[in-house]
C-alpha positions in Angstrom: 25.1 7.1 -16.8 22.1 5.0 -15.6 21.7 4.9 -11.9 19.9 3.3 -9.0 18.6 5.5 -6.4 16.9 3.5 -3.2 14.2 5.7 -1.1 12.2 4.1 2.1 8.9 4.6 3.8 7.1 3.6 6.5 3.5 4.2 7.9 1.9 3.1 10.7 -1.8 3.5 12.1 -4.5 2.6 14.2 -6.9 -0.1 12.9 -9.9 1.9 14.4 -9.6 3.9 10.9 -11.1 1.0 9.1 -13.1 -0.8 11.5 -16.8 -0.8 11.1 -16.3 0.2 7.3 -18.5 -1.6 4.9 -18.0 -2.7 1.1 -21.6 -1.4 0.4 -22.2 1.6 2.8 -18.6 2.7 2.4 -17.9 2.2 -1.4 -17.2 5.5 -2.9 -14.8 6.4 0.3 -13.0 3.0 -0.1 -13.2 3.0 -3.8 -10.9 6.3 -3.8 -7.9 4.1 -1.7 -8.1 1.0 -2.6 -8.6 -1.3 -5.8 -11.3 -4.0 -6.5 -8.9 -6.5 -6.1 -7.3 -5.3 -2.7 -11.1 -4.8 -1.3 -12.2 -8.2 -2.0 -8.9 -10.0 -0.5 -9.1 -7.4 2.8 -13.3 -8.2 3.0 -12.6 -11.5 2.5 -10.8 -12.0 5.9 -12.9 -12.2 9.4 -10.6 -9.3 10.7 -10.5 -7.3 7.6 -10.0 -3.7 9.0 -6.1 -4.7 9.9 -6.0 -6.2 6.4 -7.4 -2.8 5.2 -5.3 -0.8 7.3 -1.9 -2.7 6.3 -2.5 -1.6 2.9 -3.4 2.0 3.7 -0.2 2.0 5.4 1.7 0.4 2.4 0.1 2.8 0.4 1.2 6.1 2.7 4.6 4.5 3.0 4.9 4.2 -1.0 3.8 8.0 -1.3 6.4 8.9 1.3 9.1 7.0 -0.4 8.1 8.5 -3.8 8.6 12.0 -2.9 11.9 12.6 -2.2 12.5 11.0 -5.8 10.5 13.7 -7.1 7.5 11.7 -7.8 4.6 13.5 -6.8 1.9 12.1 -9.5 0.9 8.7 -7.6 -2.1 8.4 -5.7 -3.2 5.9 -3.7 -5.4 3.9 -6.3 -2.1 4.0 -8.3 -0.8 1.5 -5.7 -1.6 -1.9 -5.4 -0.5 -4.2 -3.1 -1.3 -7.8 -3.8 -0.2 -11.0 -1.9 1.8 -13.3 -4.6 1.7 -17.0 -5.1 3.7 -17.8 -1.5 1.2 -15.2 0.6 3.7 -12.6 0.8 2.9 -8.7 0.3 4.0 -6.7 -2.9 3.3 -4.0 -4.2 3.4 -2.1 -7.9 2.8 1.1 -9.1 0.9 1.6 -12.2 2.5 4.6 -13.4 5.5 3.4 -12.7 6.0 -0.3 -13.4 9.7 0.2 -13.5 10.4 0.9 -9.9 11.5 -2.1 -8.2 9.7 -2.3 -4.5 10.4 -4.3 -1.4 7.4 -4.3 1.1 7.0 -5.4 4.7 3.6 -5.8 6.5 2.5 -6.5 10.0 -0.6 -5.7 12.4 -1.8 -6.3 15.6 -5.6 -6.1 16.8 -4.7 -2.2 16.9 -2.4 -1.3 15.0 -0.4 -1.3 11.3 3.0 -0.7 10.0 3.8 -1.2 6.3 7.5 -0.6 5.2 8.9 0.2 1.8 12.1 0.4 -0.2 11.9 1.8 -3.7 14.4 1.4 -6.1 14.3 4.1 -8.9 16.5 4.1 -12.0 17.8 7.5 -12.8 19.3 8.4 -15.9 
């Protein structure tokens, strides 16, 4: 019998974590965490650190939601946070494209937060 399980994850971080990061100087670090599309989006913004931090929070929230589902092989680069045509953030998990996700991001000048709900089909 096939059924759906819901899992929730949340993360909050200080924006200072990504302030003064440079796409060139900090390339190795940023490339371990973010996809090319995420970096292009974030660094196109005047206050890029807020956007980087929000996406980092989303990745952490996804990992936190996956862990109780027994999924432990997903890393930051396997998770991509992009905006849809309406500008709403969405998240995809490359290793598990069948996991449905709902994402909410928010940030202030100093903090960012993300919450995610994952729908995992069990057999």
